[in-house]
Legacy VTK file of the C-alpha trace (Angstrom):
# vtk DataFile Version 3.0
C-alpha trace
ASCII
DATASET POLYDATA
POINTS 433 float
74.130 -136.605 150.545
70.493 -137.497 151.186
69.737 -140.532 153.371
66.451 -141.196 151.547
66.003 -144.626 149.955
66.241 -145.034 146.205
63.121 -143.773 144.452
64.242 -144.360 140.892
60.827 -145.668 139.821
58.662 -143.266 141.845
56.841 -140.383 140.158
57.974 -136.766 140.425
56.075 -133.913 142.063
57.054 -130.234 141.939
56.595 -127.997 144.990
56.955 -124.219 144.840
56.810 -121.187 147.123
58.909 -118.626 148.925
60.182 -121.601 150.909
59.496 -125.100 149.582
61.167 -127.003 152.427
58.018 -128.115 154.288
56.317 -129.316 151.100
59.475 -131.017 149.859
59.977 -132.948 153.093
56.342 -134.015 153.279
56.358 -135.134 149.636
59.580 -137.083 150.147
57.973 -138.745 153.175
55.209 -139.908 150.832
57.782 -141.657 148.679
57.682 -139.154 145.825
60.640 -137.705 143.928
60.686 -133.971 144.532
61.499 -130.936 142.414
61.688 -127.887 144.712
61.313 -124.290 143.528
61.917 -121.476 146.019
64.007 -118.392 146.811
66.161 -119.743 149.652
67.600 -123.080 148.556
68.098 -124.113 152.163
70.162 -127.199 152.915
67.269 -129.342 154.148
65.172 -128.317 151.139
67.889 -129.524 148.769
68.347 -132.683 150.833
64.662 -133.593 150.425
64.605 -132.795 146.700
66.307 -134.347 143.703
66.267 -131.019 141.862
66.128 -127.440 143.117
65.411 -124.304 141.077
66.062 -120.746 142.244
62.964 -118.631 141.522
63.982 -115.604 143.576
63.777 -111.986 142.481
65.490 -110.894 145.690
65.783 -112.074 149.297
62.029 -112.411 149.885
60.287 -112.224 146.507
59.525 -114.520 143.565
60.386 -113.810 139.926
57.414 -114.804 137.743
59.563 -115.488 134.667
61.932 -117.790 136.556
58.974 -119.531 138.222
57.289 -120.318 134.907
60.563 -121.403 133.292
61.337 -123.770 136.176
57.866 -125.327 136.034
58.210 -125.778 132.271
61.456 -127.692 132.849
59.835 -129.755 135.604
56.980 -130.684 133.240
59.444 -132.559 131.012
60.520 -134.949 133.784
59.285 -138.538 133.400
56.375 -139.447 135.649
55.630 -135.854 136.720
52.215 -135.956 138.437
51.906 -132.182 138.936
52.914 -129.195 141.004
51.814 -127.972 144.441
51.986 -124.337 145.496
52.895 -122.952 148.896
53.121 -119.547 150.512
54.138 -116.658 148.270
52.517 -117.810 145.038
49.267 -115.901 145.613
50.045 -113.112 143.074
50.851 -115.674 140.352
47.919 -118.098 140.639
45.944 -116.708 137.688
48.995 -116.577 135.414
50.063 -120.120 136.307
46.575 -121.545 135.821
46.431 -120.000 132.322
49.961 -120.889 131.176
50.261 -123.904 128.905
52.970 -126.581 129.065
53.197 -126.546 132.868
52.682 -129.602 135.064
49.144 -130.191 136.253
48.187 -128.086 139.271
47.494 -130.274 142.309
45.345 -127.794 144.172
42.398 -125.478 143.819
41.601 -124.443 140.234
41.455 -120.778 139.322
37.701 -120.297 139.731
37.655 -122.002 143.142
40.640 -119.992 144.322
38.913 -116.766 143.254
35.748 -117.665 145.153
37.545 -117.289 148.475
40.551 -115.100 147.626
38.673 -112.273 145.898
37.698 -110.151 148.921
34.423 -108.816 147.535
33.188 -112.290 146.636
34.508 -113.890 149.817
32.989 -111.507 152.359
29.706 -111.518 150.462
29.758 -115.310 150.771
30.432 -115.104 154.519
27.501 -112.722 154.919
25.241 -115.047 152.928
26.286 -117.969 155.144
25.922 -115.879 158.327
29.583 -116.457 159.254
30.986 -113.685 161.484
33.957 -111.619 160.297
35.460 -108.199 161.078
33.813 -105.327 159.228
35.305 -104.668 155.784
35.154 -101.767 153.334
36.276 -101.468 149.717
36.539 -97.678 149.552
37.446 -95.063 152.122
34.180 -93.532 153.427
33.772 -89.931 152.363
33.082 -88.788 155.918
36.523 -89.913 157.036
35.089 -92.305 159.615
37.922 -94.781 159.065
40.416 -93.901 161.765
44.006 -95.105 161.557
43.986 -96.834 164.928
40.804 -98.797 164.172
41.376 -100.121 160.650
43.919 -102.049 158.597
44.473 -102.280 154.868
44.963 -105.810 153.517
46.084 -107.126 150.149
44.298 -110.357 149.292
47.154 -111.626 147.102
49.686 -111.399 149.931
50.793 -113.819 152.635
52.631 -114.158 155.920
51.310 -110.935 157.403
53.400 -108.820 155.020
50.122 -107.956 153.262
48.660 -106.257 156.352
49.432 -102.588 157.021
48.017 -99.844 159.223
45.810 -97.362 157.417
47.665 -94.155 156.688
45.703 -90.914 156.773
44.942 -89.177 154.472
44.717 -91.590 151.564
43.095 -92.251 148.232
39.354 -92.759 148.163
39.664 -96.039 146.275
41.866 -99.071 146.814
44.074 -100.963 144.368
42.837 -104.314 143.078
42.837 -107.110 145.672
43.003 -104.639 148.581
40.405 -103.798 151.204
39.957 -102.165 154.599
39.285 -104.339 157.629
38.357 -103.162 161.107
40.668 -104.162 163.944
39.254 -106.763 166.340
40.332 -107.747 169.827
40.686 -111.477 169.175
43.903 -113.494 168.989
44.874 -115.126 165.671
44.211 -118.840 165.229
43.882 -121.235 162.325
42.247 -124.515 161.385
43.846 -126.929 158.926
41.477 -128.988 156.803
41.329 -131.295 153.810
38.473 -130.759 151.350
37.018 -132.829 148.535
33.681 -133.178 146.760
32.062 -130.386 148.786
33.042 -131.864 152.169
35.870 -131.165 154.598
37.848 -133.020 157.261
39.298 -130.668 159.890
42.722 -131.921 160.992
43.159 -129.580 163.950
43.451 -126.088 165.335
46.513 -123.962 166.070
47.463 -120.665 167.677
49.258 -118.301 165.317
52.342 -116.348 166.409
52.933 -112.874 164.990
55.481 -110.128 165.520
55.989 -106.507 164.505
58.516 -105.979 161.730
59.156 -102.304 161.019
55.810 -100.777 160.039
54.153 -104.191 159.605
52.276 -105.125 162.799
51.295 -108.752 162.105
54.142 -110.601 160.397
53.775 -114.379 160.636
56.292 -115.780 163.121
55.093 -119.347 163.679
52.367 -121.408 165.293
51.610 -123.834 168.124
49.210 -126.749 168.285
47.209 -128.841 167.931
44.938 -127.116 170.441
42.917 -129.155 172.903
39.770 -128.503 174.914
41.754 -126.400 177.401
42.633 -123.880 174.684
39.591 -124.127 172.415
36.094 -124.680 173.727
33.841 -127.281 172.086
31.401 -124.466 171.235
34.011 -122.524 169.255
35.340 -125.680 167.629
31.846 -126.617 166.460
31.263 -123.126 165.036
34.527 -123.089 163.102
33.940 -126.599 161.781
30.454 -125.589 160.641
31.818 -122.484 158.905
34.452 -124.519 157.055
31.872 -127.118 156.030
29.545 -124.420 154.678
32.321 -122.689 152.729
33.526 -125.957 151.189
29.984 -126.924 150.203
29.505 -123.599 148.398
32.926 -123.209 146.774
34.217 -126.709 146.006
37.587 -126.272 147.711
39.906 -129.263 147.355
43.065 -130.476 149.051
44.699 -129.065 152.160
43.616 -125.518 152.980
43.617 -123.418 156.139
41.126 -121.088 157.758
42.473 -118.075 159.684
40.248 -116.626 162.393
40.312 -114.414 165.472
39.259 -115.790 168.853
38.129 -113.688 171.812
36.779 -115.958 174.514
34.029 -117.882 172.732
33.598 -115.272 170.011
35.256 -116.052 166.692
35.558 -113.980 163.521
36.749 -115.514 160.283
39.568 -113.671 158.493
40.483 -115.611 155.354
40.920 -118.965 153.671
44.390 -119.906 152.442
43.857 -122.102 149.395
47.080 -124.084 149.756
48.851 -126.328 152.246
49.620 -124.207 155.295
52.814 -124.180 157.344
50.753 -125.564 160.251
50.924 -128.932 158.471
54.244 -129.340 160.256
52.567 -129.151 163.678
50.430 -132.216 163.052
53.185 -134.211 161.382
55.449 -133.409 164.352
52.962 -133.831 167.202
51.558 -137.136 165.885
53.978 -138.644 163.359
52.386 -142.063 163.922
49.098 -140.688 162.545
50.721 -139.440 159.331
53.686 -141.778 158.726
53.798 -140.804 155.054
53.175 -137.093 155.571
50.092 -134.956 155.134
50.902 -133.906 151.586
49.947 -137.426 150.536
46.381 -136.641 151.566
46.460 -133.322 149.718
47.245 -135.304 146.580
44.564 -137.896 147.358
41.921 -135.203 147.835
42.869 -133.224 144.718
43.353 -136.140 142.318
40.824 -138.656 143.593
38.404 -136.812 145.874
39.357 -138.834 148.960
39.446 -137.498 152.528
41.594 -138.921 155.333
39.896 -140.981 158.043
38.798 -139.029 161.082
40.729 -140.944 163.737
42.982 -143.469 162.127
46.467 -143.856 160.862
46.665 -143.488 157.132
49.465 -144.532 154.834
49.872 -143.603 151.208
50.576 -146.065 148.412
52.832 -144.320 145.899
52.059 -145.281 142.280
54.781 -146.447 139.983
55.669 -144.004 137.225
53.813 -146.171 134.727
50.640 -145.891 136.812
50.613 -142.123 137.224
47.982 -141.331 134.619
46.292 -144.722 134.586
45.119 -145.796 138.030
44.005 -143.964 141.167
46.217 -144.130 144.219
44.858 -146.455 146.895
45.437 -145.357 150.493
45.921 -147.998 153.150
43.963 -147.489 156.370
45.339 -149.379 159.387
43.262 -149.687 162.519
42.598 -146.543 164.496
44.434 -146.096 167.763
44.636 -143.341 170.405
47.111 -140.649 169.442
49.626 -139.354 171.965
48.674 -135.934 173.317
51.816 -134.190 172.130
51.916 -130.540 171.081
54.310 -128.898 168.666
55.517 -125.391 168.017
57.374 -123.694 165.204
58.843 -120.221 165.232
60.664 -118.239 162.582
63.922 -116.863 163.958
64.694 -113.435 162.494
68.236 -112.084 162.430
68.932 -109.514 165.174
71.824 -108.154 163.088
73.427 -108.774 159.697
75.736 -111.785 159.561
77.429 -114.227 157.211
76.407 -117.865 157.653
79.552 -119.831 158.412
80.099 -123.484 157.550
80.219 -124.244 161.259
76.908 -122.466 161.972
75.149 -124.145 159.049
76.484 -127.591 160.001
75.413 -127.176 163.631
71.878 -126.189 162.621
71.614 -129.021 160.097
72.539 -131.539 162.818
70.056 -129.975 165.251
66.695 -131.813 165.135
64.957 -128.600 166.232
66.144 -126.524 163.261
64.520 -126.334 159.844
65.156 -124.114 156.807
68.896 -124.269 157.420
70.761 -121.662 155.326
73.658 -122.601 153.070
77.183 -121.641 154.175
78.153 -118.285 152.719
74.611 -116.887 152.810
74.463 -113.222 153.798
71.470 -112.541 156.064
70.355 -108.977 156.724
68.883 -107.818 160.040
65.200 -108.746 160.166
65.445 -111.516 157.577
64.631 -115.124 158.548
67.562 -117.253 159.681
65.800 -120.581 160.161
62.656 -122.109 161.641
62.666 -123.609 165.129
60.559 -126.737 165.592
59.905 -128.415 168.960
57.582 -131.015 170.488
56.430 -131.121 174.113
53.590 -132.380 176.283
51.835 -129.008 176.713
51.693 -125.554 175.152
53.563 -123.929 178.082
56.295 -126.535 177.616
56.327 -125.776 173.868
56.798 -122.054 174.577
59.649 -122.803 176.978
61.325 -125.126 174.472
61.069 -122.538 171.700
62.674 -119.893 173.910
65.511 -122.261 174.842
66.066 -123.188 171.192
66.005 -119.543 170.159
68.707 -118.710 172.700
70.804 -121.647 171.509
70.723 -120.635 167.834
71.425 -116.981 168.624
74.422 -118.119 170.664
75.637 -120.070 167.638
75.605 -116.883 165.582
77.915 -115.209 168.081
80.311 -118.141 168.535
80.551 -119.896 165.161
82.378 -117.471 162.872
84.348 -117.886 159.691
87.756 -116.185 159.537
87.644 -112.496 158.670
88.819 -113.128 155.121
85.528 -114.925 154.319
83.641 -111.688 154.919
86.101 -109.729 152.787
85.826 -112.196 149.898
82.030 -112.116 149.865
81.557 -108.382 150.283
84.598 -106.645 148.865
LINES 1 434
433 0 1 2 3 4 5 6 7 8 9 10 11 12 13 14 15 16 17 18 19 20 21 22 23 24 25 26 27 28 29 30 31 32 33 34 35 36 37 38 39 40 41 42 43 44 45 46 47 48 49 50 51 52 53 54 55 56 57 58 59 60 61 62 63 64 65 66 67 68 69 70 71 72 73 74 75 76 77 78 79 80 81 82 83 84 85 86 87 88 89 90 91 92 93 94 95 96 97 98 99 100 101 102 103 104 105 106 107 108 109 110 111 112 113 114 115 116 117 118 119 120 121 122 123 124 125 126 127 128 129 130 131 132 133 134 135 136 137 138 139 140 141 142 143 144 145 146 147 148 149 150 151 152 153 154 155 156 157 158 159 160 161 162 163 164 165 166 167 168 169 170 171 172 173 174 175 176 177 178 179 180 181 182 183 184 185 186 187 188 189 190 191 192 193 194 195 196 197 198 199 200 201 202 203 204 205 206 207 208 209 210 211 212 213 214 215 216 217 218 219 220 221 222 223 224 225 226 227 228 229 230 231 232 233 234 235 236 237 238 239 240 241 242 243 244 245 246 247 248 249 250 251 252 253 254 255 256 257 258 259 260 261 262 263 264 265 266 267 268 269 270 271 272 273 274 275 276 277 278 279 280 281 282 283 284 285 286 287 288 289 290 291 292 293 294 295 296 297 298 299 300 301 302 303 304 305 306 307 308 309 310 311 312 313 314 315 316 317 318 319 320 321 322 323 324 325 326 327 328 329 330 331 332 333 334 335 336 337 338 339 340 341 342 343 344 345 346 347 348 349 350 351 352 353 354 355 356 357 358 359 360 361 362 363 364 365 366 367 368 369 370 371 372 373 374 375 376 377 378 379 380 381 382 383 384 385 386 387 388 389 390 391 392 393 394 395 396 397 398 399 400 401 402 403 404 405 406 407 408 409 410 411 412 413 414 415 416 417 418 419 420 421 422 423 424 425 426 427 428 429 430 431 432
């Protein structure tokens, strides 16, 4: 049973994605009633939400029909202020924006999303703004100059690194819609999280992205660490990235929480893409400085999208939740306490992938749910194949080296749980006979 206080008069918000846990927890922290739509139905997702809908078409994919049907049901809830999309909804944005009888989208409208997610428009914009990026191509050159080891093929409607593949030779001269070639660069992946409204942006911080190889996919998202300080990100680079984000927001009209992915090689940065949705790195800032965001960052996503308000640069900010009767009548008024120095904590999150197939036992699930460093805790009886995500590890420490050490220790602990917390053999037989 959830330990959250009664919210019987608070408005509803729907959150959707491959995993809705992060959004659901942040929305609940803001005092909202949550409807979660995802493919996992993890225990902590259900704990943060009053309702959960399964929108899966398989272990790691979304069914468009189930997604639309669930949003239609959510729209009928009293006091529903809208829905917020997370990772995995990229292929469905156009359909959802054009479907009637859904809750209001709290996020970037279709034309704004297209301005930065359509690769031909986006890289043309970067060139016009003189923002550096790796070389791109939209058709295989006839002279065969694209060599496998130097180029990648990317799908702009993908996410989590599963949309990035090595170029196979030979191949078709033209690419499918939303795909493009991009030249490999030597930089390391980073991201900046920002809130946008009315053509302006407030950068919340910078993070280092963690990736891993999964089969033939070389850059699968595996987590992040941050916020980065001056020791990890020079003021010169920070200023350049901030300027690039400001220019893009001024030209496109992005709203709400978005993230900017870029490569960093020394003081040379190259912009990769803009994710037009709340990024998983939100968790880093809520974890590293909970006193700065006592009501969660999603509250400021809603403020920016509905009322064009940006969070203060260096102040705590709390979020006044409207009563259900006020949802469509009055703007939400944020409360801004006095600014104070934030503790220099860092946070890290890492997706733990299964080293072998296993059945999630009640004991394993309970142990992870009690563990403050585990998120996305699977339900007992879940069958997890090798290479699929088990859970997300989340730690806080005083430095990035300490974060790395804590993640390794937590990883070892959870893997040990897999080996020691088994159900009796008959549980396996019942589930898989």
